[in-house]
N, C-alpha and C positions, 0 to 999 in steps of 0.2 A: 399782546393787544387784546385778546378775549379772554384773559384769564380770570377776570372778575365775573363775567356773564357766565363762563364755564362754570366757576365755583358755586355761583346762585343756582344754577339749572342742575347740577350734581345734587345739591342740598335739596332740592324740589323734589327730585325723583327718588332720593333716599326715604322721603317720608312716605311713598307708595308701596315700597317693597313689603311682601307678606301678606298684602291684601287680596283675598279671593276674588272679592268683587270691589268694584268702585261705585260708590252712590254719588248722586248730584253734588253734594257738599264736597266730596273727594275732587270731583271734576272742577268745581267752581272755585276751590282752594288753590288747587294747582294752576290754573289759568291764571288766576290772580298773581300768584308767586311769578310766573314766567312774564305777565306782563310788567310787574316791576322790575324783573331783571333786565328786560329789554329797553325799558325806559332809562334805566340806569345807566345801560350800555350807550344811550344817546342814540338809538334808533328811532328814525321819524315816526311820529303818532300815526300817520295814515297806515303805515307799514306794519305798527303793532296791532292795529285794529284789525285789519284783514287777517293777520297771522293767528291773533287769539281766536277770532270768530271761526276760522277753518279748524283749528285744533278742538275748541269745543264741540263743534258740530261732528267731528269724526269721533271723538272720544265718548260722545252719547250714542253713536251707532252700534251696528251688531258687531262691528271688527273688535271693540274691546269688551263688550258685554260678553261674547261668546270665546274670547281668548282664554286659554289655559293661564297666561300670566299677563293680567290686565297692565300690570305697572310696564312692563317690557314694551307691550303693544302700543302705550302713550308714548314711551320714548321713541318708539319707531315712527310714530306719527309725526311728532315734533321734529326729528330727523329729517322726514320727507318733506315737511313744510319749510324747515331752514333751508333745505337743498332748493325748494321752489323759488323763495324769495332773493335767495343768492343768484338765479338766474337758470336754475335747471340743469341742462346739458352743458358740458365744456363747449365754449365758443372757439372754433380755430381761426387762423389766418386766412383770407381769401387772397389766391394769387391770380395775378393777371394771366390771360391766356397767351399774351406774347409779351416777353420780357421789356423792361423793367417792371416789376410791381413797385408800385409808389405808396409809401406809409407816410402819413403826416402827423405829426405830435401837435397839439393843441392844450392849453392850459394856462393857469395864471402862474406869475413869476415865483419861483421857490418851490413849485411843487416838484421839481426833480426832472424836468424834460431832458436837460441835456446829458446828465448823468444816465438816464433811462434809455437814451438814445444808444449810448455806447453798450449798456446790457442788452438790448434788444439786437443790436448788430453782432455780438458776441454769440447771444442765444441762436440766432439764425445761421452764423458761421458755423457753428457746432452741428447744425442740421444739412452742412453741406452747400448753403448759399455763399453768394459773394455779395455782400451790402455795402452801400456807400453812404455815409453819413454826410450830410449837407448843411451848411451853416447858415441858415435864414435869420437867425436872432442877431440881428445888426445893431440893436439898441443897447442892450444891457453891457456894461463895461466887461471886458475881457471874456464875454460868451464864446467868441470865435476860437480863442486860445484854449477855452476851456474844452470845447469840443474835439479839437485838434490833440489834447493831451489824452482825454478820454479813447478816442479812437485808436490812438498810438499804442495804450494799454490794453485795448481789446483786439488788436492786431488786424483791424480793418481800415478800409481806404476812408479818406475825407475829401470833401470839395469845397474848399473856402476861399474863392477868389477876392473877397473884399475884406478888409481889416475889421470892420465892425465898430463899435464904439460910436455908433451914430452917423457912420460913413457907409454909403452904398444902397442898394435897390434890392430888397429881399424877394420882391417878386420876380426881378430879372434872375436873380442868382438861381431861383428855384426853376425858372424855365430852362436855363442852362445846363442845370444839373442833369436833366433827362438826356440831352444829346451827350453830355460827357460821360454818363453811364452806359449809352449804347457802344460808345467808341471804345470803351475801357472794359467792356463785357462784364458790367455788374446786373445782376438780375433783380436786385432789390435796392431802392432809393429810401432812405429815412430822411424825412426833412424836419429840421428842429427849428420851430417858429419861435417869436418873441411873445413873452409873457407882460402882464402888468399886475400891480398890486390890487386892482380890483377891475370888474367889468367896464369897461368903457367903449364909446363908438370907434375910438381909432383902432384899437385891438381888434374888434369885430370884422372892422371894414379890411384892414391887413389879413387877416386870417381868411376871410372870404376871398380876397384877391389872389392869394397864394392858392387856395382850393381851387379858382376856377383857372388858374394858370397851368396847373400840373394834373388835373383832374385825378386826384388820389384813388386808389384802389380802397384803401382803408383809412379813415380819420380816427385816430385814437385820443381820447380825452385822458390827459395825465392828471390825477387829483391825489393831493395828499390825504392819505388816510387819517392824519392826526387833526384836522383842522373841525372836525364835527359836521353838524347839519349845515354848515355854509357851504361845505362840498356838493351837497346835493343842490343847494340854490345855485351855485356856479355851474354846476352840470346842466340845469334846466335851461341857463340863459345862453350857455353854448349850444346845446341842443336846438333851441329856437333860432340863434343868430347865425350860426354856421353850420351845425348840423355834425353829428360824429357817428361812427359805426360800433365804437366799442370804448370801454374803460379801462385804464390802467391804474391800478393803485399802488403809489408809492409809499415809503416809510410804513410798512406793516410792521417791522420789528420795534415800533414805538411802545410806549406804555400809555397811550391815549386810549379811550374806551371803544372806539371801533365802530360806533354806530354807524358811520357812513358806508362801509364797506357792505353792511346789512341792507343799508336803504337805497343805495344810488341805482342798483339793477330794477328794484321794484318801482321806484318813482320814475326814473327817466325812460324805461323800458328796452334801455341797453345793455347788454351784458358786461360783466367785468371779465377782460380776456388775458390778463397779465397781473402779477402781483410782485412787486420788489419788497424783500424783507431782509435787507442788509445792506451795508456799506459796499461790499466788494462787488465786483462786476459780475461774480459768478452767482450773486444772491437774487436770482430773477428767474422765474418760471411761468408757465401757463397757469391760469387761474383754474382750478376744478372746483365747484361748488359742493359736489358732493364730498370730497376729501376735506374742504374747509368745515361743513357741518359736523364731519365726524371729529375734527380737532376742537371744535367749540364744545361737542358733548362728551369728550374725554375717551372717544373710542379710537383714538390713534389716526396715523395716516402711513400705514405700511406700504400702499402703492408707490408714494412720493419716496418712501426711504428705500424701497427696492429699485426704481428708477435711478436714484443717486448711486447706489451700489453698483448697478450695471454700467453707468457712465464711467465710475473710477476704478472698479476691479477688472482686471484682465482675466478673460476666459480660460487662456492657457495657464497663466499662474495659480489660478484658483483649483484648476485639474490637478496641477502639479502638486500642490499643498495638499489636497484631498488623497492623492495617491500616498504621498509620505504618513499620513494620519492612518491610512487604510493597510499599511504594510504589516508584514507578519512580525515586525519587531516591535509592535505595541506603540507605533508612533515615535520611536526613538530617533528616527531620520528627520523629525521635525526639530530643527536647531533654533537657538536663539536668533540667528540672521533672518530665519524664516518668520519668527515672531516678531522681529523688528519690521521687517517689510509689511507685516499684515498691519501692524499698527499705523505705519507711515500711510498706507492705502485708506485706513478708517479715517485719518487726520484730513487727508485730501477731500472728503466727503463733506467736510465743513465743522461746526461746533459740535463738540461731544453733547452739550447740554441740548442742543436743537435735535440732534438724531436721537437721543432718549425721549425728549418731548413727543416724536413721532409714535410712541410704541403705547398702546392701549393702557389706560388705566394709570399712566404716570401723573396725571393731574394731583394724586392723592399725595405723592412725594415731591410736589413741584419744589419747595423750598430747599430739598437735599439737593436736586437736579440744578438749581440755580447756584448753588454753591459750590459745584464742582470746579476744582481747580484745573483749568485747561492745560496749566503748565507740567501738570503730572506726566503726560506723555513725552514731555522734553527732557525731564529729569530721567525717565525710564531708560530713553535713547541714548542719554549720554551715559548711564551707567553700562548699557550694551556695548557703545561704542568704545569704552575704556578697557574692554576685554580683549584678549589676544584671540586670533581667529580660531586657534584651537580650544580656547575656554568656550567660545561661543558655540563650537561644534559639539562639544563634550562637556556640559556644565558640571558634571558630577567631578570634574579636576579641581572646582574652586574651593579650596581649603581657606583656613584663617588668615595666612600671610597673603594669599591670593585675593582674598576679599578686602583685606586691608589697603592693598595697592589699588585695586579698582575703585574703591571709595576715595582714595586721596585724588586719583585721577579724575573722577566724575564729580568732585566737589560735595559729596554726600556722607551721611554716616553710614558705617559698617553694617549696622542693622538694616538700612536700606537696601544693600546688596543682597544680604542674607535673605531678606523678605522677597526680593524680587525673583531670586532663583528657587524659593521654595514655591511661589505661586505660578512660576513657570510650568515646573513640575506636575503642579496639580492641573494646570490648565491643559496642558498637553495630554496628561491622562484622560481627563473628561472628554476633550475633543476626539482623541483616539477611539474612546468607547462609543462615542454617539456616531463617529465616521464608521465604524464597524457594525452599526445596526443595534447596539446594545442599550440604545435610549440614554437619556439622561439619569445620571447616577443620583441615587437618593429618593427616586420616585417609583418604587416599586408598584406592580398592578396596573400600570397605565399603559396602554396599547402605543407602543412606539417609543415610550418614555421609561424604558428599563422594564425589569419584570419578565422579559423575555427568556428563551432558552438559553441566552448566553449568561444569565445570571445564575450565580450559585444559589441552589437550593436552600431555604431555610430548615433547619433541623428542627424536627418536630419531636417534643418530648414524648416517650412513652408513658402512656396512662397507668397509673398504678391499679393493680387489681383490687376487686372489691373487698373491703376490709370485713373480717369475720369477727363475730362477738366472742368475748372473752368468757361469757357465761357458758358452760358446757350444756346446759338444758336448752337454752335460748339457740346455740349453735346447732343442736341436733333438730330443732324444730324448723330453723331456716333450711338445713340440707334436705329435711323430708320434704317441705315446701316446693324447692328447687327441683327434687326429683320427680313429683307429681306434675309439674309443669312440663318437664322434658317429655314425660310419657305422653301428655296431652297434645303436645306438639308433633310427637311422632305419629299419634292416631289421626291427627286432623289435618286439614289442609293450610294453605297460606294464611297469615294473619289469624290463625288460630281458628278458622271455620272448620267444621265437620269435614271429613275426607269426601271426596267425590263419589266413592262407591255407596256413601249412605243415600239410597233412593228415596227415604222418606223426607229427607231434608228440603225445606221451603224456605224462601226469603222472606224477611219480615215485611208487613203490609206497606209500612213507609217507602220501602226500597223498591216493591213491585211497581207503583205508579211511574217509576223512570223507565222502565224496560218496555 
């Protein structure tokens, strides 16, 4: 969603590199480019004005003029101001002192409230809570059935006493759900309310009645990040009509310009709390303004990547793999079965393209990342699973006839099998070297990246002796001069100075002033 904005900002900062000082013209030109980039990204005009004013004021100040690298200081300022308009610090859910905590979802029809209720339920379940989804959208056709299906997929409970499709009282359902949650010991109630195609009095009245009936601890406004500036107008109308405590952005994986996400927190004064960035129920997480700003500026999002890895990878399995790579056998205990297990763990973390996109500087190879074939992992898994257990444990056994059999069994070319085995040996060798503290191969001289004591020392060629002239007269003169220099060195001190026993020696005048 922020690709266009990210590309424009990266191009702007590239023009600043290499400048020892930034003139007023440089600052104005940079501010103008950032302003155009934000307006093209559909950021609200008041937000753009405030953002540019802050950046220009700080860029003209001492923090840039006295910086060793002014360009990097400007990037730092832009990053901090982006974090500020995105809401500053991460906003966490407020839980009730006595259960259940009631969370009410509000928003327009089509914003994704029902699906998001399931995502939020799954996310809270993963944190050890017992959520209950409540079907209070009784107007939209099949809304109750949709919530029931989503709840089943998420593995959470649902309260849907009314069939919906225009039948039932949503306010009464919301009231009854609280008692039901207490009886069934659910500590969180997520109320899914009805939406409309636009703001109207009936929608506002019903949302306000449900709010008064259940007294929610959190009212979350769900907004479609792809609808542009209208999202900000709708949010302001809901804030004034019903009120809400936080914003949830849905459909962040779309290709719209995304200005609403950058505008809504600043305009409404309510922070973005959650973001949905995919169709799967797992594609949902807390919204971190600093991490989003880093992604926009192509600095990556390593913290989110680490969190996803911690959720997916088993500490016990990771320790077992590390011990195999650190063994005295040079990592030969690490088999193709282990390799396959690692690949499947990475696959559970999500799309390879998304994972690579979280690394710093990946915006420069964005096209290559987007063209990654996710099915390559499936093909690799098929090749490994077509091998016998003995072949997986000892890939050196795989000869020509075995490669042909494996290729036939996995539906690939023989060259693909050969390539996989060769890449496995290379990867195992590299991982073993890194695990044993040798650093990354091919990068000598970098601390922790090879070049340490474990690396083989480069052989230094012996320098050739000083060439002697072929002319006998000239060679005799050179030898006499060399003998004279040796005699002077023997009589004098270090650096050719006279010996210390020469009591008449004095330093030159230009050196005396330093004594």
